[in-house]
C-alpha positions, 0 to 999 in steps of 0.5 A: 912707621913709628912702631917699626923704628929703632935707634941705632947704637952709637957707642964706638961709632965715629960719624964720617963724611962720605964722598959725593957719589959718581954720576949714574942714572941721570944724577950728575953727582951735584945732587944727592942720590935717592935710594928706595929701600924695600924692607923685608917682612917684619923689618925695621929702620934703624935711626941714629941720634942725627935722624939718619938711616943705618944702611949697614956696613957703616953707611948712613943716609938721610930720610927723604920726605918726598913720597906723596901720601895716599888718603889716610886718617890723621891717626894713621900718620903715626905709621909714616916715617917723617910725615909732614903736612904741606899747605894746600896739599892733601894729605901730605908727604912722608919718607916711608910707610906701607906700600898702600899708604904711598900714592905712586900714581899721583907722584908720576902724574906730577912728575910728568906734568913738571917734565913737560914744562922742563922739556918745553923750556929746553926746546926754546933754549936750544932752538936752532942748535944742532943735535948734541953728541953724548959723552959715550958717542964722543968717546967712541969717535975719539977711539976711532976703530970699532971695538977699540977697548982703549978709552979716550982721554976723559978730559978731552971727552968732557971738553968736546961735550961742553963745547957743543953749541946745544950744551953751551946754550943750556949752560948759559940759560942756567947761568942767566936764569938761576931761579928758573928751570935748570937744564941738566946737560947730563940729560941731553940724550933723554931730552933729545928723544922727545917730550913724551919720552922725557915725561915718561922717564921723569914719571918713572924716576919719581917713583924709583929714584936713582937706585932700589934696595930690595927686601933681600938687600940686593941693589938695583941701579943703572949700569951706566949713564946711557939712555938704554941703561937708565931705561932698563933700570927704570923698567925693572925698578918700577915693576918691583915697587908698584908690584909690592904687597899692600903692606910691604914697607918702603923708605926713601933716603938720600945719600 
C-alpha cells in the first residue's frame, strides 16, 4: 500500500488526546474500537509523522495490523499497509490493502475457533447460576409501566447488573485468573444465546470490527449495545466488506 500513502501536513496542528469512546457494538470502552475504512477508488491514506491515519475533521487513529494476509509473493508486501511477518504464520498480518489481499475467511475461522474456547470457559464458570438480565432488561424493569419514556437511574441499573450471581462469577474468574481467558460481562446477552451464536458473532466481528466507514464517508455501526442491534450492524457490515471488488482498498484502525 506504499504507493497510496501520503503524509499529512503538520503545520499548525496540535495533537490532542481523545476521550475513550463509549461502549457500543460489544466493546465496553476498556479497549480501543476497531474501525474498518473502505477507501474510495483511487483514494489514499494520510499518515502523520507519528504514523497515525487522518480520518478527517481533526480525528486521528492508529493502523491496526490484525488483518490476515492472503497468499502473496514477497514483492507484493510493499502494497500492504504495516505488513508484518509472524513466526509460524503464513503469510503474515497487515493493517490494510486491496480486498483480495485480505483473507477474511481465515480470520473468521480463527475467531470462531477461539470463541468456542471462550464460550466453554464461560459455561464452566457460570455453571449453576441463573440467567443474568441485561442492563436494558433491568432498565425496563425499573421503569415499571410499559412505554414509560423516563429512563431509570443508570447507577442503579449498573449496581443491579453487577450484583447478579452470573456477573459476579465472571468478574471473579477474571480477577482470579488474570492471564487466562477474560470474560466480558457486557457480552452476557450473546454468551447466553449459546455457543453457536457466540461463534458466529465472533467470526463476523473479526471482519467488521466495531464500525465501518464506507467509500462515501458514511459510518456504519450498531445503534446500541443490544444483541439485536449488534446483529443488524454485523449483517450489514459483513455483506458490505465481503462484497467489495477485489482491488478495493480497505484499512483497519483503532481509536
